[in-house]
Backbone of each chain as ProteinMPNN parsed JSONL, in Angstrom:
{"seq_chain_A": "MFKSICKISSRMAPSACRTMLARPVMANSILAQRFYSANLSQDQISQRVIDVIKAFDKNSPSIANKQISSDTQFHKDLGLDSLDTVELLVAIEEEFDIEIPDKVADDLRSVGETVNYIASNPDAN", "coords_chain_A": {"N_chain_A": [[-28.03, 86.548, -25.929], [-27.872, 87.799, -23.825], [-29.74, 88.063, -22.521], [-30.348, 85.634, -21.622], [-28.289, 85.448, -19.842], [-29.7, 87.214, -17.766], [-31.605, 85.996, -16.94], [-30.88, 84.017, -15.672], [-29.779, 85.221, -13.544], [-31.806, 86.66, -12.419], [-33.411, 84.438, -11.153], [-31.433, 83.928, -8.983], [-31.174, 86.408, -7.469], [-33.926, 88.874, -7.709], [-33.747, 91.288, -8.019], [-31.281, 92.432, -8.704], [-30.698, 91.87, -11.367], [-31.247, 94.125, -13.455], [-29.419, 96.086, -12.333], [-26.991, 94.38, -13.748], [-27.051, 94.686, -15.886], [-26.847, 97.138, -16.721], [-23.908, 97.478, -16.227], [-22.268, 95.997, -18.041], [-19.403, 95.013, -17.425], [-19.23, 93.814, -14.549], [-21.177, 92.149, -14.696], [-20.215, 90.027, -16.484], [-18.355, 89.198, -14.975], [-19.714, 88.095, -12.871], [-20.971, 85.747, -13.575], [-18.7, 84.657, -15.13], [-18.194, 83.68, -12.883], [-19.917, 82.001, -12.46], [-20.016, 80.125, -13.817], [-17.533, 78.733, -13.215], [-18.284, 77.528, -11.203], [-20.07, 75.965, -11.553], [-18.85, 74.014, -12.904], [-16.88, 70.722, -12.737], [-15.956, 68.858, -10.34], [-12.58, 67.7, -9.506], [-13.059, 65.405, -8.392], [-15.039, 63.989, -9.654], [-13.86, 64.725, -12.016], [-11.788, 62.554, -12.074], [-13.337, 60.404, -11.643], [-15.1, 60.028, -14.323], [-13.058, 59.767, -15.589], [-11.823, 57.712, -14.999], [-13.763, 55.81, -15.379], [-14.424, 55.925, -18.394], [-11.64, 54.912, -19.415], [-12.157, 52.215, -18.044], [-14.22, 51.544, -20.088], [-13.061, 51.685, -22.032], [-11.445, 49.074, -23.272], [-12.438, 46.538, -23.352], [-11.608, 44.043, -23.319], [-9.202, 43.691, -22.606], [-7.599, 42.179, -20.071], [-5.471, 43.184, -18.684], [-6.246, 45.866, -18.565], [-9.188, 45.964, -16.962], [-8.816, 44.298, -14.879], [-7.294, 46.699, -13.273], [-6.135, 48.597, -10.739], [-6.766, 51.987, -10.952], [-5.686, 54.592, -10.702], [-4.953, 58.409, -9.871], [-1.764, 57.967, -10.549], [-1.87, 56.136, -12.307], [-0.128, 55.087, -15.208], [-0.253, 55.383, -18.509], [0.923, 54.151, -20.661], [3.146, 52.396, -19.045], [1.691, 51.428, -16.791], [-1.222, 50.534, -17.909], [-0.34, 49.265, -20.263], [-0.326, 50.355, -22.704], [-0.14, 51.445, -26.013], [1.197, 53.842, -28.265], [-0.94, 54.33, -30.223], [-3.397, 53.257, -29.02], [-3.272, 55.061, -27.137], [-3.873, 57.576, -27.903], [-6.318, 56.839, -29.023], [-7.739, 56.519, -26.693], [-7.655, 58.887, -26.284], [-9.517, 60.606, -27.62], [-11.444, 59.06, -27.068], [-12.133, 60.147, -24.858], [-12.153, 62.415, -24.771], [-14.746, 63.049, -26.074], [-16.143, 62.166, -24.035], [-16.031, 64.72, -22.077], [-16.655, 66.489, -23.991], [-14.587, 68.129, -25.434], [-11.977, 69.275, -27.097], [-8.465, 68.294, -27.339], [-5.275, 69.428, -27.954], [-3.288, 68.495, -30.185], [-0.297, 69.196, -29.341], [-0.734, 69.188, -26.625], [-1.674, 66.936, -25.971], [-0.076, 64.661, -26.309], [2.034, 65.619, -24.134], [0.417, 64.297, -22.343], [0.406, 61.484, -19.8], [-0.548, 60.135, -17.93], [-3.046, 59.132, -15.92], [-3.783, 61.435, -13.613], [-2.156, 63.742, -14.839], [-3.908, 63.929, -17.118], [-6.815, 64.746, -15.761], [-5.97, 66.815, -14.416], [-5.681, 68.424, -16.637], [-8.213, 68.817, -17.967], [-9.702, 69.805, -16.286], [-8.373, 72.22, -16.05], [-9.409, 73.331, -18.119], [-11.905, 74.885, -19.678], [-14.245, 74.324, -21.046], [-14.951, 72.053, -20.788], [-17.347, 69.282, -20.046]], "CA_chain_A": [[-27.318, 85.91, -24.769], [-27.809, 89.228, -21.971], [-31.269, 87.415, -21.551], [-30.35, 84.53, -20.197], [-27.941, 85.808, -18.122], [-30.819, 88.04, -16.95], [-33.131, 84.81, -16.285], [-29.748, 83.367, -14.668], [-28.971, 86.017, -12.185], [-32.925, 87.114, -11.498], [-33.401, 83.606, -9.918], [-30.458, 84.237, -7.892], [-31.542, 87.962, -6.888], [-34.315, 89.613, -9.032], [-33.376, 92.798, -8.323], [-29.778, 92.549, -9.297], [-30.585, 91.763, -13.241], [-30.793, 95.375, -14.195], [-27.668, 96.487, -12.355], [-25.982, 93.847, -13.793], [-26.996, 94.663, -17.558], [-26.074, 98.391, -16.736], [-22.48, 97.119, -15.899], [-21.662, 94.697, -18.22], [-18.351, 94.359, -16.89], [-19.52, 93.294, -13.776], [-22.248, 91.051, -15.143], [-19.648, 89.144, -16.964], [-17.488, 88.565, -13.783], [-20.531, 87.053, -12.17], [-21.254, 84.807, -14.973], [-17.611, 83.635, -15.644], [-17.654, 82.918, -11.515], [-21.089, 81.107, -11.854], [-19.447, 78.657, -14.982], [-16.357, 78.33, -12.82], [-18.313, 77.055, -10.004], [-20.706, 75.16, -11.849], [-17.517, 73.036, -12.997], [-16.719, 69.619, -12.114], [-15.287, 68.892, -9.176], [-11.517, 66.889, -9.411], [-13.16, 64.171, -8.176], [-15.537, 63.739, -10.584], [-13.355, 63.732, -13.588], [-11.059, 61.594, -12.231], [-14.229, 59.087, -11.677], [-15.506, 59.462, -15.131], [-11.546, 59.47, -16.708], [-11.664, 56.1, -14.998], [-14.893, 54.966, -16.322], [-14.058, 56.072, -19.582], [-10.71, 53.792, -19.546], [-12.348, 50.836, -18.56], [-14.812, 51.014, -20.557], [-12.362, 51.651, -23.484], [-10.976, 48.071, -24.043], [-13.274, 45.814, -22.288], [-11.302, 42.884, -24.008], [-7.771, 43.414, -22.417], [-7.515, 41.996, -18.649], [-4.494, 44.421, -18.043], [-7.309, 47.243, -17.58], [-10.467, 45.193, -16.485], [-8.18, 44.171, -13.087], [-6.261, 47.272, -12.535], [-7.484, 49.324, -9.803], [-7.045, 52.883, -11.433], [-5.295, 55.679, -9.667], [-4.303, 58.908, -10.922], [-0.803, 58.084, -10.582], [-1.527, 55.369, -13.257], [0.478, 56.174, -16.285], [-0.638, 55.202, -19.831], [2.13, 53.169, -21.036], [3.757, 51.961, -18.122], [0.845, 50.437, -16.386], [-2.022, 50.025, -18.347], [0.256, 48.738, -21.425], [-1.067, 51.578, -24.263], [0.952, 52.044, -26.907], [1.089, 55.31, -28.828], [-1.506, 54.546, -31.008], [-4.027, 53.437, -28.292], [-3.565, 56.205, -26.002], [-4.36, 58.465, -28.809], [-7.887, 56.474, -29.227], [-8.085, 56.578, -25.482], [-7.723, 60.551, -25.521], [-10.35, 60.989, -28.235], [-12.934, 58.384, -26.379], [-11.813, 61.098, -23.356], [-12.443, 64.149, -25.225], [-16.282, 62.805, -26.469], [-16.745, 62.215, -22.95], [-15.909, 66.329, -21.964], [-17.069, 67.361, -25.041], [-13.68, 68.793, -25.472], [-10.833, 69.125, -28.181], [-7.115, 68.053, -26.98], [-4.466, 69.946, -28.605], [-1.767, 67.586, -30.215], [0.719, 69.209, -28.629], [-0.919, 68.952, -25.388], [-2.349, 65.029, -25.97], [1.973, 64.077, -26.048], [2.313, 65.316, -22.639], [-0.713, 63.485, -21.476], [0.909, 60.545, -20.007], [-0.624, 59.414, -17.062], [-4.758, 59.617, -15.349], [-3.708, 62.126, -13.202], [-2.311, 64.441, -16.132], [-5.142, 64.303, -17.944], [-7.368, 65.03, -14.964], [-5.698, 68.375, -14.673], [-5.842, 69.067, -17.725], [-9.358, 68.571, -17.97], [-9.819, 70.665, -14.829], [-8.46, 73.331, -16.663], [-10.343, 73.359, -19.472], [-13.428, 75.766, -18.778], [-15.053, 73.961, -21.875], [-14.864, 70.664, -20.651], [-18.722, 69.262, -19.122]], "C_chain_A": [[-27.32, 86.481, -23.201], [-29.434, 88.557, -21.154], [-31.36, 86.135, -20.671], [-29.733, 84.623, -19.396], [-28.83, 86.633, -17.192], [-31.699, 86.653, -16.313], [-32.184, 84.081, -15.343], [-29.845, 84.092, -13.03], [-30.366, 86.107, -11.678], [-33.726, 85.532, -10.747], [-32.772, 83.649, -8.981], [-31.031, 85.097, -6.628], [-31.827, 88.254, -8.179], [-34.164, 90.859, -9.474], [-31.884, 92.916, -8.888], [-29.523, 92.767, -10.674], [-30.412, 93.084, -13.985], [-29.82, 96.115, -13.738], [-26.611, 95.733, -12.936], [-25.978, 94.048, -15.154], [-26.672, 96.259, -17.583], [-24.537, 98.749, -16.658], [-22.211, 96.09, -16.638], [-20.164, 93.604, -17.584], [-18.102, 93.295, -15.612], [-20.368, 92.031, -13.56], [-21.352, 89.519, -15.567], [-18.606, 88.436, -16.196], [-18.583, 87.443, -13.42], [-20.854, 86.011, -12.688], [-20.278, 84.146, -15.288], [-17.592, 82.654, -14.045], [-18.694, 81.655, -11.313], [-20.56, 80.245, -12.653], [-18.814, 78.369, -14.151], [-17.541, 77.338, -11.288], [-19.561, 76.111, -10.124], [-19.875, 73.827, -12.476], [-17.584, 71.659, -12.351], [-15.802, 69.745, -11.12], [-13.731, 67.623, -9.319], [-11.636, 65.813, -9.485], [-14.248, 63.308, -9.177], [-14.954, 63.827, -11.747], [-12.542, 62.842, -13.4], [-12.149, 60.422, -12.603], [-14.79, 58.981, -13.065], [-14.568, 59.074, -15.958], [-11.556, 57.865, -16.523], [-12.805, 55.127, -15.26], [-14.598, 54.944, -17.465], [-12.68, 54.559, -20.181], [-11.59, 52.673, -19.193], [-13.579, 50.383, -19.059], [-14.086, 50.73, -22.594], [-11.809, 50.358, -24.474], [-11.094, 46.538, -22.794], [-12.16, 44.143, -22.41], [-9.739, 42.299, -23.389], [-8.032, 43.307, -20.853], [-6.366, 43.144, -18.223], [-5.311, 45.449, -17.543], [-8.451, 46.922, -17.078], [-9.693, 45.063, -14.876], [-7.437, 45.132, -12.643], [-6.593, 48.234, -11.954], [-6.225, 51.185, -10.543], [-7.029, 53.966, -10.814], [-4.812, 57.269, -10.635], [-2.737, 59.196, -11.169], [-0.454, 56.851, -11.77], [-0.962, 55.872, -15.158], [-0.163, 54.889, -17.911], [-0.634, 54.304, -20.284], [2.893, 52.165, -20.27], [2.674, 50.608, -17.924], [-0.162, 49.97, -17.233], [-1.548, 49.247, -19.885], [-0.202, 49.085, -22.705], [0.465, 51.682, -24.817], [0.333, 53.254, -27.586], [-0.779, 54.916, -29.611], [-3.137, 54.605, -30.301], [-4.194, 54.54, -27.117], [-3.764, 57.697, -27.054], [-5.797, 58.388, -29.164], [-8.326, 56.841, -27.751], [-8.311, 58.114, -25.202], [-8.824, 60.835, -26.941], [-11.687, 60.195, -27.969], [-13.324, 59.832, -25.051], [-12.409, 62.747, -23.602], [-14.139, 64.128, -25.418], [-16.582, 63.099, -25.022], [-16.899, 63.277, -22.106], [-16.346, 66.642, -22.846], [-15.853, 68.609, -25.09], [-12.589, 68.753, -26.333], [-9.074, 68.978, -27.12], [-6.29, 68.665, -27.952], [-3.398, 68.949, -28.827], [-0.546, 67.562, -29.369], [0.466, 69.029, -26.768], [-1.489, 67.173, -24.746], [-0.358, 64.615, -26.095], [2.437, 63.99, -25.453], [1.693, 64.175, -21.838], [-0.194, 61.903, -21.43], [0.446, 59.039, -18.847], [-2.157, 59.792, -16.424], [-4.606, 60.624, -14.688], [-3.234, 63.928, -13.764], [-3.401, 64.76, -16.696], [-6.662, 64.781, -17.16], [-7.148, 66.445, -15.091], [-5.806, 69.322, -16.116], [-7.535, 69.677, -18.367], [-10.016, 69.628, -17.127], [-9.703, 71.796, -15.449], [-8.469, 74.016, -17.93], [-11.372, 74.002, -19.117], [-14.318, 74.863, -19.879], [-15.813, 72.886, -21.154], [-16.759, 70.641, -19.81], [-18.809, 68.026, -19.286]], "O_chain_A": [[-27.022, 86.049, -22.088], [-29.947, 88.553, -20.036], [-31.978, 85.75, -19.678], [-30.002, 84.197, -18.273], [-28.647, 86.677, -15.975], [-32.307, 86.603, -15.243], [-32.623, 83.571, -14.312], [-29.938, 83.641, -11.888], [-30.476, 85.708, -10.519], [-34.56, 85.663, -9.851], [-33.346, 83.431, -7.914], [-31.258, 84.803, -5.454], [-31.162, 88.193, -9.213], [-34.299, 91.418, -10.563], [-31.679, 93.843, -9.672], [-28.641, 93.455, -11.189], [-29.636, 93.217, -14.931], [-29.238, 96.851, -14.534], [-25.448, 96.116, -12.812], [-24.987, 93.649, -15.766], [-26.17, 96.631, -18.643], [-24.01, 99.834, -16.903], [-21.867, 95.086, -16.014], [-19.935, 92.409, -17.401], [-17.284, 92.38, -15.524], [-20.33, 91.192, -12.66], [-21.608, 88.372, -15.201], [-18.059, 87.389, -16.543], [-18.44, 86.234, -13.598], [-21.065, 85.133, -11.851], [-20.502, 83.028, -15.753], [-17.209, 81.492, -13.909], [-18.595, 80.712, -10.529], [-20.6, 79.16, -12.074], [-19.293, 77.301, -13.771], [-17.007, 76.487, -10.577], [-20.061, 75.554, -9.146], [-20.391, 72.709, -12.454], [-18.371, 71.502, -11.417], [-14.959, 70.64, -11.056], [-14.124, 66.466, -9.165], [-10.952, 65.047, -10.164], [-14.169, 62.092, -9.351], [-15.378, 63.097, -12.643], [-12.316, 62.117, -14.369], [-12.002, 59.655, -13.555], [-15.09, 57.812, -13.31], [-14.778, 58.295, -16.888], [-11.391, 57.001, -17.384], [-12.723, 53.901, -15.329], [-14.417, 53.796, -17.872], [-12.821, 53.643, -20.992], [-11.865, 52.007, -20.191], [-14.088, 49.299, -18.773], [-14.371, 50.12, -23.624], [-11.699, 50.34, -25.7], [-10.394, 45.928, -21.986], [-12.132, 43.318, -21.497], [-9.219, 41.19, -23.511], [-8.63, 44.238, -20.314], [-6.647, 43.941, -17.328], [-5.225, 45.908, -16.404], [-8.925, 47.929, -16.552], [-10.062, 45.715, -13.899], [-6.767, 44.851, -11.65], [-7.422, 48.949, -12.516], [-4.999, 51.189, -10.443], [-8.056, 54.456, -10.343], [-4.423, 57.246, -11.803], [-2.324, 60.203, -11.745], [0.684, 56.565, -12.144], [-1.381, 56.719, -15.948], [-0.337, 53.671, -17.876], [-1.58, 53.542, -20.484], [3.266, 51.133, -20.828], [2.647, 49.484, -18.426], [-0.053, 48.755, -17.399], [-2.418, 48.698, -20.561], [-0.43, 48.303, -23.627], [1.592, 51.877, -24.362], [-0.847, 53.584, -27.468], [-1.713, 55.576, -29.155], [-3.979, 55.441, -30.629], [-5.171, 54.713, -26.388], [-3.738, 58.818, -26.545], [-6.476, 59.355, -29.508], [-9.354, 57.512, -27.662], [-8.931, 58.57, -24.24], [-8.502, 61.998, -27.186], [-12.773, 60.504, -28.46], [-14.388, 60.251, -24.593], [-12.841, 63.697, -22.951], [-14.801, 65.066, -24.974], [-17.193, 64.125, -24.724], [-17.791, 63.136, -21.269], [-16.753, 67.756, -22.516], [-16.109, 69.788, -24.843], [-12.11, 67.636, -26.141], [-8.846, 69.784, -26.218], [-6.679, 68.364, -29.081], [-2.676, 68.557, -27.91], [0.065, 66.62, -28.864], [1.326, 68.804, -25.916], [-1.602, 66.594, -23.665], [-0.051, 63.998, -25.076], [3.252, 63.08, -25.301], [2.19, 63.408, -21.013], [-0.228, 61.146, -22.4], [0.74, 57.845, -18.803], [-2.39, 60.998, -16.5], [-5.554, 61.324, -15.045], [-3.711, 64.978, -13.334], [-3.807, 65.922, -16.737], [-7.591, 65.148, -17.88], [-7.897, 67.204, -15.707], [-5.961, 70.513, -16.385], [-7.807, 70.688, -19.014], [-10.976, 70.242, -17.592], [-10.696, 72.518, -15.538], [-7.813, 74.882, -18.509], [-11.856, 73.636, -18.046], [-15.418, 74.659, -19.365], [-17.03, 72.85, -20.974], [-17.286, 71.588, -19.226], [-19.736, 67.399, -18.774]]}, "seq_chain_B": "MPGVTAPTRGQVLSLYKQFIKNSNQFNNYNFRQYFLRRTRDTFRENVNQKDPKVLMNLFKDAKNELGVLKRQSVISQMYTFDRLVVEPLKGRKH", "coords_chain_B": {"N_chain_B": [[16.08, 60.693, -55.549], [15.448, 63.866, -54.098], [14.022, 64.882, -51.029], [12.63, 62.545, -50.036], [11.786, 62.528, -47.513], [10.27, 60.684, -44.14], [7.479, 61.031, -42.387], [6.688, 62.369, -39.718], [6.614, 61.163, -36.036], [4.721, 62.66, -34.949], [2.963, 63.703, -36.989], [1.968, 60.968, -37.871], [0.47, 59.655, -35.66], [-1.251, 62.086, -35.431], [-2.348, 62.008, -37.979], [-4.021, 59.493, -37.72], [-5.986, 59.845, -35.078], [-7.404, 61.819, -36.347], [-8.417, 60.081, -38.452], [-9.549, 58.078, -36.643], [-11.115, 59.623, -35.339], [-13.132, 61.007, -37.099], [-14.211, 58.037, -38.038], [-15.921, 57.798, -35.832], [-17.972, 59.815, -36.44], [-19.759, 58.433, -37.599], [-23.147, 57.477, -38.552], [-24.607, 55.23, -38.519], [-24.105, 52.192, -37.297], [-22.918, 50.255, -38.374], [-20.637, 50.994, -40.588], [-19.19, 52.768, -39.059], [-17.953, 50.659, -37.48], [-16.571, 49.327, -38.881], [-15.035, 51.618, -40.239], [-13.541, 51.976, -38.521], [-12.35, 49.506, -37.25], [-10.596, 49.336, -39.607], [-8.926, 51.531, -39.944], [-7.62, 50.988, -37.455], [-6.595, 48.458, -37.981], [-4.778, 48.926, -40.752], [-2.97, 50.702, -39.571], [-2.078, 49.487, -37.362], [-0.282, 47.299, -38.683], [1.428, 48.386, -39.993], [3.506, 49.446, -38.122], [6.349, 48.598, -37.551], [7.389, 49.702, -39.823], [10.108, 50.771, -41.149], [10.948, 51.991, -43.471], [12.033, 54.889, -45.519], [10.561, 55.676, -47.829], [8.453, 54.285, -48.242], [6.95, 54.703, -45.733], [6.104, 57.536, -46.783], [4.717, 56.731, -48.85], [2.909, 55.359, -47.715], [1.598, 57.059, -46.38], [0.954, 59.378, -47.603], [-1.208, 57.462, -49.193], [-3.228, 57.886, -47.033], [-3.807, 59.835, -46.434], [-5.623, 60.823, -48.606], [-7.282, 58.913, -48.182], [-8.209, 59.646, -45.894], [-9.598, 61.785, -46.758], [-11.819, 61.234, -48.248], [-13.087, 59.338, -46.179], [-14.149, 61.529, -44.654], [-16.059, 62.727, -46.204], [-17.546, 60.899, -46.562], [-18.459, 60.411, -44.319], [-19.963, 62.508, -43.572], [-21.705, 62.706, -45.054], [-23.106, 60.484, -44.098], [-24.061, 61.352, -42.074], [-26.431, 62.716, -43.248], [-28.572, 61.32, -43.249], [-30.856, 58.949, -41.611], [-30.373, 56.056, -39.445], [-31.819, 52.686, -38.484], [-31.364, 52.008, -34.961], [-29.141, 48.79, -34.136], [-29.987, 45.47, -33.071], [-27.663, 44.903, -31.411], [-26.124, 47.597, -30.372], [-25.912, 49.548, -27.961], [-28.262, 50.91, -25.924], [-27.966, 53.259, -24.617], [-26.464, 56.187, -25.261], [-23.619, 56.002, -27.059], [-21.022, 53.846, -28.567], [-17.941, 52.168, -27.196]], "CA_chain_B": [[15.053, 62.076, -55.494], [15.717, 64.509, -53.228], [13.304, 65.241, -50.099], [11.689, 61.764, -49.485], [11.387, 62.389, -45.501], [9.002, 60.122, -43.873], [6.65, 61.309, -41.72], [7.376, 62.113, -38.061], [5.698, 60.301, -35.366], [3.756, 63.442, -34.411], [2.308, 63.641, -38.135], [1.2, 59.701, -38.2], [-0.313, 60.114, -34.371], [-2.366, 63.37, -35.475], [-3.63, 61.751, -38.468], [-4.773, 58.303, -37.019], [-6.459, 60.533, -34.353], [-8.35, 62.371, -37.599], [-9.236, 58.784, -39.082], [-10.302, 57.863, -35.276], [-12.42, 60.644, -35.011], [-14.321, 61.042, -38.115], [-14.828, 57.187, -38.149], [-16.578, 57.657, -34.825], [-19.15, 59.911, -36.459], [-20.833, 57.629, -38.547], [-24.215, 57.546, -37.694], [-24.751, 53.913, -38.731], [-22.989, 51.351, -37.058], [-22.22, 49.005, -39.339], [-19.834, 51.624, -41.094], [-18.753, 53.173, -37.944], [-17.092, 49.606, -37.016], [-15.621, 48.707, -40.572], [-13.794, 51.981, -40.629], [-12.669, 52.237, -37.073], [-11.319, 48.454, -37.708], [-10.124, 49.241, -40.731], [-8.05, 52.42, -39.589], [-6.725, 50.237, -36.052], [-5.806, 46.939, -38.48], [-4.195, 49.578, -41.289], [-1.885, 51.381, -38.433], [-0.938, 48.753, -37.029], [0.187, 46.371, -39.801], [3.0, 49.248, -39.967], [3.671, 49.609, -36.979], [7.381, 48.239, -37.391], [7.592, 50.123, -41.189], [11.261, 51.517, -41.073], [11.707, 52.3, -45.102], [11.133, 56.07, -45.467], [9.654, 55.972, -48.757], [7.066, 53.464, -48.431], [6.247, 55.199, -44.98], [5.651, 58.501, -47.302], [3.238, 56.621, -49.753], [1.489, 54.832, -46.71], [1.132, 58.599, -45.367], [0.162, 59.895, -48.919], [-2.577, 57.441, -49.598], [-3.711, 57.71, -46.202], [-4.371, 61.044, -46.188], [-5.979, 60.76, -49.218], [-8.107, 57.98, -48.097], [-9.276, 60.298, -44.727], [-10.694, 62.955, -47.527], [-12.897, 60.038, -48.309], [-13.767, 59.641, -45.122], [-14.954, 62.824, -43.851], [-17.251, 63.125, -47.081], [-18.219, 59.85, -46.457], [-19.198, 60.561, -42.189], [-20.709, 63.717, -43.354], [-23.102, 62.306, -45.931], [-23.621, 59.488, -43.658], [-24.915, 61.878, -40.768], [-27.423, 63.448, -43.468], [-29.595, 59.879, -42.896], [-30.714, 58.077, -40.295], [-30.599, 54.741, -39.564], [-32.474, 52.292, -37.008], [-30.674, 51.168, -34.146], [-29.069, 47.462, -34.463], [-30.444, 44.98, -31.492], [-26.277, 44.972, -30.52], [-25.88, 48.619, -29.932], [-26.408, 49.917, -26.646], [-29.152, 51.695, -26.313], [-28.087, 54.972, -24.067], [-25.095, 56.826, -25.543], [-22.903, 54.63, -28.119], [-19.674, 53.401, -28.984], [-17.178, 52.126, -26.427]], "C_chain_B": [[14.776, 62.511, -54.433], [14.124, 64.811, -52.217], [12.08, 64.137, -49.829], [12.0, 61.485, -47.98], [10.214, 61.738, -45.006], [8.457, 61.107, -42.933], [6.656, 61.342, -40.35], [5.981, 61.769, -37.402], [4.542, 61.311, -34.848], [2.701, 63.345, -35.636], [1.757, 62.635, -37.897], [0.509, 59.636, -36.701], [-1.548, 61.178, -34.937], [-3.538, 62.607, -36.588], [-4.375, 60.349, -38.336], [-5.826, 58.861, -35.958], [-7.402, 61.068, -35.291], [-9.041, 61.106, -37.806], [-10.265, 58.336, -37.653], [-11.966, 58.591, -35.109], [-13.471, 61.109, -35.962], [-14.735, 59.689, -38.229], [-16.174, 57.005, -37.255], [-18.144, 58.637, -35.429], [-20.076, 59.866, -37.253], [-21.917, 57.797, -38.384], [-25.112, 55.622, -37.77], [-23.075, 53.439, -38.422], [-22.491, 50.529, -37.128], [-20.632, 49.771, -40.021], [-19.069, 52.168, -40.104], [-17.627, 51.776, -37.528], [-16.328, 49.425, -37.758], [-14.632, 49.91, -40.503], [-12.985, 52.295, -39.413], [-11.923, 50.857, -36.842], [-10.446, 48.37, -38.567], [-8.558, 49.999, -40.561], [-7.263, 52.059, -38.555], [-5.718, 49.392, -37.031], [-4.667, 47.963, -39.784], [-2.944, 49.928, -40.513], [-1.097, 50.346, -37.74], [-0.353, 47.75, -37.666], [1.419, 47.011, -40.375], [3.563, 49.842, -39.467], [5.163, 49.889, -37.159], [7.951, 48.681, -38.967], [8.984, 50.301, -40.961], [11.287, 52.135, -42.345], [11.033, 53.536, -45.248], [10.079, 56.602, -46.813], [8.873, 55.237, -48.996], [6.411, 54.321, -47.336], [5.37, 56.67, -46.057], [4.366, 58.145, -48.574], [2.521, 56.373, -48.977], [0.874, 56.581, -46.24], [0.438, 59.742, -46.697], [-1.354, 59.408, -49.362], [-3.446, 57.128, -48.144], [-4.742, 59.541, -46.107], [-5.519, 61.557, -47.467], [-7.299, 60.04, -48.921], [-9.13, 59.171, -46.523], [-10.113, 61.575, -45.626], [-11.597, 62.415, -47.854], [-14.026, 60.06, -47.431], [-14.524, 60.227, -44.662], [-15.685, 62.917, -44.657], [-17.806, 62.131, -46.572], [-19.521, 60.122, -44.722], [-20.195, 61.706, -42.564], [-22.086, 63.625, -44.155], [-23.868, 61.207, -44.816], [-24.681, 60.517, -42.561], [-26.22, 62.595, -41.54], [-28.612, 62.239, -43.569], [-29.719, 59.627, -41.392], [-30.67, 56.539, -40.353], [-31.201, 54.023, -38.161], [-31.125, 51.802, -35.74], [-30.348, 49.51, -34.596], [-29.201, 47.013, -32.819], [-28.35, 45.224, -30.839], [-25.793, 46.582, -30.451], [-26.504, 48.993, -28.455], [-27.672, 50.805, -26.762], [-29.035, 53.13, -25.496], [-26.745, 54.966, -24.529], [-24.668, 55.761, -26.605], [-21.533, 54.377, -27.869], [-18.662, 52.833, -27.474], [-17.453, 50.394, -26.39]], "O_chain_B": [[14.013, 61.917, -53.672], [13.102, 64.944, -52.89], [10.933, 64.461, -49.52], [12.37, 60.435, -47.454], [9.125, 62.163, -45.391], [9.157, 62.102, -42.743], [6.626, 60.262, -39.761], [4.827, 61.918, -37.803], [3.512, 60.837, -34.368], [1.583, 62.92, -35.345], [0.618, 62.937, -37.54], [-0.654, 59.457, -37.061], [-2.731, 60.883, -34.766], [-4.76, 62.504, -36.475], [-5.421, 60.229, -38.975], [-6.804, 58.114, -35.983], [-8.53, 60.688, -34.978], [-10.192, 60.987, -37.386], [-11.495, 58.296, -37.688], [-13.146, 58.303, -34.908], [-14.56, 61.545, -35.589], [-15.907, 59.726, -38.604], [-17.182, 56.387, -37.598], [-19.252, 58.313, -35.003], [-20.924, 60.682, -37.614], [-21.9, 58.809, -37.684], [-26.006, 55.152, -37.067], [-21.923, 53.734, -38.741], [-21.737, 49.953, -36.344], [-19.589, 49.123, -39.934], [-17.888, 51.971, -40.387], [-16.456, 52.07, -37.288], [-15.166, 49.323, -37.365], [-13.446, 49.616, -40.652], [-11.875, 52.826, -39.433], [-10.852, 50.954, -36.243], [-9.546, 47.531, -38.516], [-7.46, 49.513, -40.832], [-6.175, 52.631, -38.487], [-4.49, 49.481, -37.017], [-3.504, 47.583, -39.647], [-1.885, 49.405, -40.861], [0.12, 50.296, -37.562], [0.326, 47.133, -36.845], [2.263, 46.427, -41.055], [4.209, 50.776, -39.941], [5.541, 51.053, -37.026], [8.927, 48.051, -39.373], [9.115, 49.513, -40.025], [11.882, 53.203, -42.202], [9.806, 53.603, -45.179], [9.22, 57.483, -46.846], [8.362, 55.361, -50.109], [5.33, 54.801, -47.679], [4.142, 56.754, -46.032], [3.492, 58.876, -49.039], [1.396, 56.868, -49.056], [-0.243, 56.922, -45.849], [-0.38, 60.652, -46.566], [-2.31, 60.105, -49.704], [-4.264, 56.209, -48.135], [-5.85, 59.993, -45.819], [-6.197, 62.569, -47.29], [-8.349, 60.505, -49.363], [-10.342, 59.303, -46.352], [-11.088, 62.177, -45.174], [-12.59, 63.141, -47.818], [-15.19, 60.444, -47.544], [-15.574, 59.77, -44.211], [-16.665, 63.391, -44.082], [-18.82, 62.45, -45.953], [-20.699, 60.022, -44.38], [-21.211, 61.835, -41.882], [-23.15, 64.22, -43.983], [-25.096, 61.151, -44.744], [-25.883, 60.318, -42.39], [-27.086, 63.068, -40.803], [-29.65, 62.598, -44.126], [-29.044, 59.929, -40.408], [-30.962, 55.93, -41.383], [-31.135, 54.537, -37.044], [-30.064, 51.26, -36.047], [-31.167, 48.946, -35.322], [-28.848, 47.603, -31.798], [-28.107, 45.764, -29.76], [-24.564, 46.551, -30.521], [-27.6, 48.594, -28.064], [-27.94, 51.355, -27.83], [-29.865, 54.021, -25.675], [-25.953, 54.046, -24.326], [-25.368, 54.795, -26.908], [-21.005, 54.795, -26.838], [-19.022, 53.523, -26.52], [-16.808, 49.683, -25.619]]}, "name": "protein", "num_of_chains": 2, "seq": "MFKSICKISSRMAPSACRTMLARPVMANSILAQRFYSANLSQDQISQRVIDVIKAFDKNSPSIANKQISSDTQFHKDLGLDSLDTVELLVAIEEEFDIEIPDKVADDLRSVGETVNYIASNPDANMPGVTAPTRGQVLSLYKQFIKNSNQFNNYNFRQYFLRRTRDTFRENVNQKDPKVLMNLFKDAKNELGVLKRQSVISQMYTFDRLVVEPLKGRKH"}
């Protein structure tokens, strides 16, 4: 693992590599920073979430013709019931390679809430 | 018989989620679609079921079936299957 840190950082600053290994605490903070900066932007996430929703049920005209914004509610605006919502969240989980715990999934009722949750999840990619 | 309690909404949704997730894991298109269809149909069929006794039995049966589904999806992943013409080339599902 440290080798890969070394490789990443040596690309940025070749001389910094050794110092970082000698001070693992610092290396960690740089690593974390790097990963967070490589993280998805809010816009990217919401675009991908919207794509998943559009692809979710092509047969349903209520979704295909709707403008989806961050205020869009799964139940009220898209007409999804609880089973549909669960299925949609599974599709979103697979898109971002994360796992949404049941407790959190229960509270996700709109596109915006889902985007915020994904943005706060460091595993999302 | 004491202790006949219907499964809660959360329990049922969590079970549904596991069914969908495990069905998605099948490598073979036909199996995958079949289990997704079957899961949706069975859950929808009982959407308005109110009787706690029936609900408890359904829940118990579904749990057994989930076990079967999990085993079979793992077995399915041990084999490779050719893609069917109906399958999209990039990625899968949706």
